C-alpha positions in Angstrom: 7.3 41.8 15.6 8.6 38.3 15.0 6.6 35.8 13.0 5.4 32.9 15.1 5.5 29.5 13.4 2.4 27.3 13.4 2.3 23.6 13.0 2.6 22.4 9.4 2.4 24.3 6.2 -0.4 25.5 4.0 -2.8 28.4 4.7 -5.1 28.0 7.7 -7.5 30.6 9.0 -11.0 31.5 10.2 -12.9 34.7 9.6 -16.2 35.7 11.0 -18.0 39.0 10.2 -21.5 39.5 11.5 -24.2 41.1 9.4 -23.1 44.6 10.5 -26.3 45.8 12.1 -28.5 43.7 9.8 -27.7 45.7 6.6 -25.5 43.0 5.1 -27.4 40.1 3.4 -25.4 37.5 5.3 -22.6 37.0 7.7 -19.1 35.9 6.5 -18.1 32.7 8.2 -15.2 31.0 6.6 -12.8 28.3 7.8 -9.7 27.8 5.6 -7.2 25.0 5.3 -5.8 25.1 1.8 -2.5 24.2 0.1 0.5 26.5 0.7 1.5 26.6 -3.0 -0.1 26.7 -6.4 -3.3 28.5 -7.3 -6.4 28.3 -5.1 -9.5 29.6 -6.9 -12.2 31.2 -4.9 -15.3 30.8 -7.0 -18.9 31.7 -6.7 -21.7 34.0 -7.8 -21.3 37.8 -7.5 -22.0 39.1 -4.0 -21.2 35.8 -2.2 -18.4 37.1 -0.1 -15.3 36.3 -2.2 -13.8 39.8 -2.2 -14.6 40.3 1.5 -12.7 37.1 2.3 -9.7 38.3 0.3 -9.8 41.7 2.1 -9.9 39.9 5.5 -6.8 37.9 4.5 -5.0 41.1 3.4 -6.0 42.9 6.6 -7.9 45.5 4.6 -11.2 44.5 6.2 -11.0 44.6 10.0 -12.0 41.3 11.5 -11.6 40.9 15.2 -12.8 37.3 15.0 -10.2 36.2 12.6 -7.0 34.1 12.5 -4.5 33.4 9.7 -1.3 31.4 9.3 0.6 31.3 6.0 3.1 28.4 5.6 4.1 28.3 9.2 3.9 32.1 9.9 1.1 33.6 12.1 -0.3 36.7 10.4 -3.4 37.2 12.6 -4.5 35.8 15.9 -8.1 36.0 17.0 -8.5 38.4 20.0 -4.8 39.1 20.2 -3.7 42.2 18.3 -0.1 41.9 19.5 0.1 38.6 17.6 -1.4 40.1 14.4 0.4 41.8 11.6 -1.1 45.2 10.4 -1.8 45.5 6.7 1.5 47.1 5.8 3.5 44.4 7.5 1.8 41.5 5.8 4.2 40.2 3.1 1.6 39.9 0.3 0.9 41.3 -3.1 -2.6 42.4 -4.1 -3.9 42.7 -7.7 -7.3 44.4 -7.9 -9.9 44.5 -10.7 -8.5 47.9 -11.9 -4.7 48.2 -12.4 -4.6 51.5 -10.5 -1.2 52.5 -11.9 0.2 55.9 -11.0 -0.9 58.0 -14.1 2.0 60.4 -13.8 4.7 57.6 -13.8 5.7 55.5 -16.7 5.2 51.7 -16.5 8.8 51.3 -15.5 8.6 54.0 -12.9 5.5 52.3 -11.5 7.6 49.1 -11.1 10.6 51.0 -9.6 8.2 52.4 -7.0 7.2 48.9 -6.0 10.8 47.7 -6.1 11.8 50.3 -3.5 9.0 49.1 -1.2 10.2 45.4 -1.3 11.1 43.9 2.0 14.1 42.4 0.4 16.4 43.8 -2.3 15.2 43.0 -5.8 18.2 42.3 -8.0 18.5 43.4 -11.6 18.2 39.8 -12.7 15.0 39.3 -10.6 13.6 42.5 -12.1 14.3 41.4 -15.6 12.9 37.9 -14.9 9.5 39.4 -13.8 9.2 41.9 -16.6 10.0 39.1 -19.1 7.6 36.7 -17.4 4.7 39.2 -17.8 5.9 40.3 -21.4 6.2 44.0 -20.6 9.8 44.7 -21.2 9.1 46.8 -24.3 6.3 48.7 -22.5 8.4 50.1 -19.6 9.0 53.6 -21.2 5.3 54.1 -21.9 2.7 56.0 -19.8 -0.3 54.0 -18.5 -2.7 55.9 -20.7 -0.9 54.6 -23.8 -1.3 50.9 -22.7 -4.2 48.7 -23.4 -6.3 47.4 -20.4 -4.5 44.0 -20.6 -1.1 45.6 -20.7 -1.9 47.8 -17.7 -3.0 44.7 -15.8 0.2 42.9 -16.6 2.2 45.9 -15.3 0.1 45.8 -12.1 0.8 42.1 -11.6 4.5 42.7 -12.1 4.3 45.5 -9.6 2.7 43.1 -7.1 5.5 40.5 -7.6 8.3 43.0 -7.2 7.6 43.5 -3.5 8.6 39.8 -3.1 5.3 38.6 -1.5 4.9 35.3 0.3 1.2 35.3 -0.8 -0.3 36.8 -3.9 -4.0 37.8 -3.8 -5.8 38.4 -7.1 -9.3 39.8 -7.0 -11.0 39.2 -10.4 -8.0 40.7 -12.3 -9.7 40.1 -15.6 -13.2 41.4 -14.7 -12.7 44.8 -16.3 -11.3 43.5 -19.6 -13.2 42.5 -22.7 -13.0 39.0 -24.1 -10.1 39.7 -26.4 -8.0 41.2 -23.6 -8.9 38.3 -21.3 -7.6 35.9 -23.9 -4.5 38.0 -24.3 -3.6 38.0 -20.5 -4.6 34.4 -19.6 -1.5 32.8 -21.1 0.6 35.2 -18.9 -1.3 34.1 -15.8 -0.7 30.5 -16.8 3.1 31.2 -17.0 2.8 32.9 -13.6 1.2 29.7 -12.2 4.0 27.5 -13.6 6.9 29.7 -12.7 6.1 30.9 -9.1 6.5 29.0 -5.9 4.4 31.4 -3.8 0.7 30.5 -3.2 -1.9 32.5 -5.2 -5.5 33.1 -4.1 -7.5 33.9 -7.2 -11.0 35.3 -6.9 -13.3 34.9 -9.9 -16.9 34.2 -10.9 -15.6 33.0 -14.3 -15.5 29.2 -14.7 -13.2 29.6 -17.7 -10.5 31.4 -15.6 -10.6 29.0 -12.6 -10.6 26.0 -15.0 -7.4 27.2 -16.7 -5.6 28.4 -13.6 -6.7 26.8 -10.3 -5.2 23.7 -8.7 -7.5 23.8 -5.7 -11.0 25.3 -5.6 -13.1 26.9 -2.9 -16.8 27.3 -3.8 -18.5 30.1 -1.9 -22.2 31.0 -1.5 -23.7 33.5 1.0 -20.6 34.0 3.0 -19.7 30.4 3.5 -17.5 27.8 1.7 -20.0 25.2 0.4 -17.4 22.8 -1.1 -13.7 22.6 -1.8 -11.2 20.2 -3.3 -9.0 19.7 -6.4 -10.2 21.8 -9.3 -10.3 18.9 -11.8 -12.5 16.9 -9.5 -15.0 19.6 -8.5 -15.4 21.0 -12.0 -16.2 17.5 -13.3 -19.1 16.9 -11.1 -22.6 16.6 -12.5 -24.0 18.0 -9.2 -21.7 21.0 -9.1 -23.1 23.0 -6.2 -22.8 26.4 -7.9 -25.1 27.0 -10.9 -23.1 26.8 -14.1 -25.9 26.5 -16.7 -24.4 26.0 -20.1 -20.8 26.0 -18.6 -21.3 22.6 -16.9 -18.7 20.1 -18.1 -15.5 18.3 -17.1 -11.9 19.5 -16.8 -9.3 17.2 -18.2 -5.5 17.1 -17.6 -4.0 16.1 -20.9 -0.6 15.9 -22.7 0.1 16.8 -26.3 0.9 13.5 -28.0 0.9 14.4 -31.7 0.9 17.5 -34.0 -0.8 17.4 -37.4 0.7 20.4 -39.2 -1.2 19.7 -42.4 -4.5 20.4 -40.7 -3.3 22.6 -37.8 -4.5 20.1 -35.2 -3.1 18.6 -32.0 -3.8 15.2 -30.4 -4.1 15.4 -26.6 -4.0 12.2 -24.6 -5.8 12.0 -21.2 -6.5 9.1 -18.9 -9.7 8.2 -20.8 -8.4 8.3 -24.4 -7.3 11.1 -26.7 -8.9 14.2 -28.4 -8.1 16.2 -31.5 -8.2 19.9 -31.0 -7.0 23.1 -32.6 -3.2 23.8 -32.6 -2.5 26.8 -30.4 1.2 26.5 -30.4 2.0 23.8 -27.8 4.7 21.2 -28.4 4.6 17.4 -28.1 5.0 16.5 -24.4 3.4 19.7 -23.1 0.8 19.4 -20.4 -2.5 21.2 -21.0 -6.0 21.5 -19.5 -9.1 21.2 -21.6 -12.7 21.6 -20.8 -15.4 19.5 -22.5 -18.8 21.0 -21.9 -21.8 18.8 -21.4 -23.7 20.6 -24.1 -21.0 19.8 -26.7 -21.3 16.0 -26.4 -23.7 14.0 -28.5 -24.3 10.3 -28.1 -24.8 7.5 -30.7 -25.4 3.8 -30.3 -22.9 3.0 -33.1 -19.8 4.8 -34.3 -20.6 7.3 -37.1 -17.7 7.1 -39.5 -19.4 9.5 -41.9 -19.6 12.4 -39.5 -17.5 15.6 -39.6 -16.9 15.2 -35.8 -13.3 13.9 -35.3 -13.5 12.9 -31.7 -15.5 9.7 -31.2 -14.9 7.9 -27.9 -16.4 4.6 -26.8 -18.1 5.1 -23.4 -20.4 3.4 -20.9 -23.2 5.1 -19.0 -22.5 5.3 -15.3 -25.2 7.6 -14.1 -28.4 9.3 -15.4 -29.7 12.2 -13.4 -32.1 15.1 -14.0 -30.9 18.5 -15.0 -32.2 21.8 -13.6 -34.0 22.2 -16.9 -36.9 19.7 -16.8 -36.5 18.9 -20.5 -32.9 17.8 -20.1 -30.9 15.0 -18.5 -27.2 14.7 -17.4 -25.4 11.5 -18.4 -22.2 10.6 -16.6 -20.0 8.5 -18.9 -16.9 6.4 -18.4 -14.5 6.3 -21.4 -13.8 2.7 -22.5 -10.6 3.6 -24.5 -8.5 4.2 -21.4 -5.0 2.7 -21.0 -5.1 -0.8 -19.6 -2.7 0.4 -16.9 -5.1 3.1 -15.7 -7.1 2.1 -12.6 -10.9 2.6 -12.7 -10.7 5.5 -10.2 -8.1 7.3 -12.3 -10.1 7.3 -15.5 -11.6 10.8 -16.2 -15.4 10.8 -16.7 -17.4 12.8 -19.2 -20.8 14.5 -18.7 -23.3 14.8 -21.6 -26.4 17.0 -21.4 -29.2 15.6 -23.7 -32.9 15.8 -23.8 -35.1 13.4 -21.9 -36.6 12.4 -25.3 -33.1 11.3 -26.5 -32.6 9.3 -23.3 -35.9 7.5 -24.1 -35.1 7.0 -27.9 -31.6 5.6 -27.1 -33.1 3.4 -24.3 -30.3 4.5 -22.0 -29.7 2.8 -18.7 -26.8 2.2 -16.4 -24.2 0.1 -18.2 -25.3 1.0 -21.8 -22.3 1.3 -24.2 -22.3 4.2 -26.6 -20.1 6.5 -28.7 -19.5 10.0 -27.4 -19.0 12.6 -30.2 -17.2 15.8 -29.4 -16.4 18.6 -32.0 -12.8 19.7 -32.0 -13.9 23.3 -32.3 -16.0 23.0 -29.2 -13.2 22.0 -26.8 -12.5 24.8 -24.5 -8.8 25.7 -23.8 
């Protein structure tokens, strides 16, 4: 069957699944119109419909009331099966929670199996590029049982890439890994993000993962998209519509401006100032993302030069609003050390979570000028 072009690019679609006889807790009803490149994170609490949506996109979940177009190609047309691609004809790669490698084949043989299934020939150079990208070249001769969970998942991702997909779906690929293995594989996913042109849909209920990887964000709850937009904007809202608890904070796009080898620190500049953080190997000029959590910001009326806290930013109170915890308040802050060339709209804001008593003792109100203190060890990478 020929692909039929749609107008424009990006990923557009609609999927509706009823409650299936009343047994499902809610209906899936999702309208999509998202970028056709980069990483779109699909985020929300467990059981909100994220995986079901991904299965609909893949064609693994039958959905008669569904339509899908990917960068100008129609993959599914509602009510018209002749204009819909079956699962095996959809040019996509799918990475599941479990690697599901063939246990009787070596890592390299698992990849060769995928290579033979590719719709287009995979050259030796392309094969080498993918194995090097995922850091698995030295693992190819080993059996899956000899690999760690993180290594198995990297082989599974390489396998998905070798079929030359036009869309990569990742369903909580780190969910089965412990914290150490997650930290091992996240840098490889970041490299994947920087290196690939194909769009990636990344399902997760981990704010850490979507903060590090996602360009665009879909927030789901009870089968619906409750909000969407650029990840940096949504993850920096005090009224984030999905409960984050202690993970509430802001996501900053920054650039390494200075290395201090004596103290193993980096200075990262963002559009509201600069922050000192631990040196994790980046070079001057590299772009990074950092998260500053609301719980890790303290506020003072005057700059405390005798403190162990390295990061002290002059800020102004823009908003004071109640937290879900009745003892706490959320304070939205505008940094005052931004470049003179930066427009007000482009200056990143910070969010601090402090007690209502502290708000009273500091006599905080809109327009109050303060110093925000942030521990370098508390900044999340």
